[in-house]
C-alpha positions in Angstrom: 68.5 40.3 98.2 70.9 37.4 98.5 70.7 36.7 94.7 71.3 40.3 93.9 74.5 40.4 96.0 75.6 37.1 94.5 75.0 38.4 91.0 77.0 41.5 91.7 79.9 39.4 92.9 79.7 37.2 89.8 79.6 40.1 87.4 82.6 41.7 89.2 84.5 38.4 88.9 84.2 38.2 85.1 87.3 40.1 84.3 87.5 39.6 80.5 85.2 39.9 77.5 86.1 37.7 74.6 85.2 38.9 71.1 85.8 37.6 67.6 89.1 39.4 67.3 90.7 38.7 70.7 90.5 39.1 74.4 90.0 42.4 76.3 91.7 42.1 79.7 91.0 43.5 83.1 92.5 46.9 82.4 90.8 47.3 79.0 94.0 46.5 77.1 93.6 44.5 74.0 95.4 41.1 73.7 98.8 41.0 72.1 98.8 41.5 68.3 99.9 38.0 67.6 96.8 36.6 69.4 94.5 38.7 67.2 96.1 38.0 63.8 95.6 34.3 63.8 98.2 31.6 63.3 101.3 32.2 61.4 101.6 29.2 59.0 104.0 28.7 56.1 103.0 25.2 55.2 100.0 26.2 53.1 97.7 23.9 55.1 95.3 26.7 56.0 94.7 27.8 52.4 92.1 25.0 51.8 89.1 23.9 53.8 90.5 20.3 53.7 93.8 21.5 55.3 91.9 23.2 58.1 89.8 20.1 58.7 93.0 18.0 58.8 94.6 20.4 61.3 91.6 20.4 63.6 91.4 16.6 63.5 95.2 16.2 64.0 95.6 18.8 66.9 92.1 18.5 68.5 91.9 22.3 68.6 88.5 23.2 67.4 88.8 26.8 66.2 88.5 29.1 63.2 91.9 29.7 61.5 90.5 32.4 59.2 90.3 32.4 55.4 93.5 33.7 53.8 91.9 33.6 50.4 89.1 35.9 51.5 85.5 35.3 52.6 84.1 33.5 55.6 84.9 30.2 57.2 82.6 27.9 59.2 83.5 24.8 61.1 81.3 22.1 62.6 81.5 18.7 64.2 79.2 15.7 63.9 78.8 11.9 63.9 79.0 11.8 60.1 80.6 14.1 57.5 77.1 15.3 56.4 76.2 16.2 60.0 79.5 18.0 60.6 78.9 20.0 57.4 75.4 20.8 58.5 76.7 22.1 61.8 79.2 24.6 60.2 78.6 28.3 60.8 76.6 30.0 58.1 75.9 26.6 56.4 72.1 27.2 56.5 72.5 30.6 54.8 75.2 30.1 52.2 76.5 27.5 49.8 80.2 26.8 50.4 82.8 27.2 47.7 85.2 24.8 49.4 84.5 22.0 51.9 86.9 19.7 53.8 86.2 16.7 56.1 88.4 14.8 58.5 87.9 12.2 61.1 89.1 12.9 64.6 90.7 10.5 67.0 87.5 10.3 69.0 85.7 8.9 65.9 83.7 12.0 65.2 83.9 14.1 62.1 84.9 17.7 61.6 84.1 19.8 58.6 85.3 23.2 57.4 83.3 25.2 54.9 84.7 28.2 53.1 82.2 30.8 51.6 
């Protein structure tokens, strides 16, 4: 009985559901449009997998930036470049058409695969 009450309190305390395209808030309102559209970038860095890997390593923000050239994007981290690539989303299913690697300040590697 105690666990049921605790579970109910926990479920009521989870106010938001995050999805692949944004955050749905407490009142069911979608997140602002700029949060759903990705990062506005005019430098061209996000047009290649290498650019995305460089940005992740430089900023330390491990996230998908999208694929402005079309298709899917996977990112992964590992102790070696090969391990980082193997940890990329969809890597076990598809062969990437573009791959980028970068070393982070922590010494680990980050990879970005574009499919």
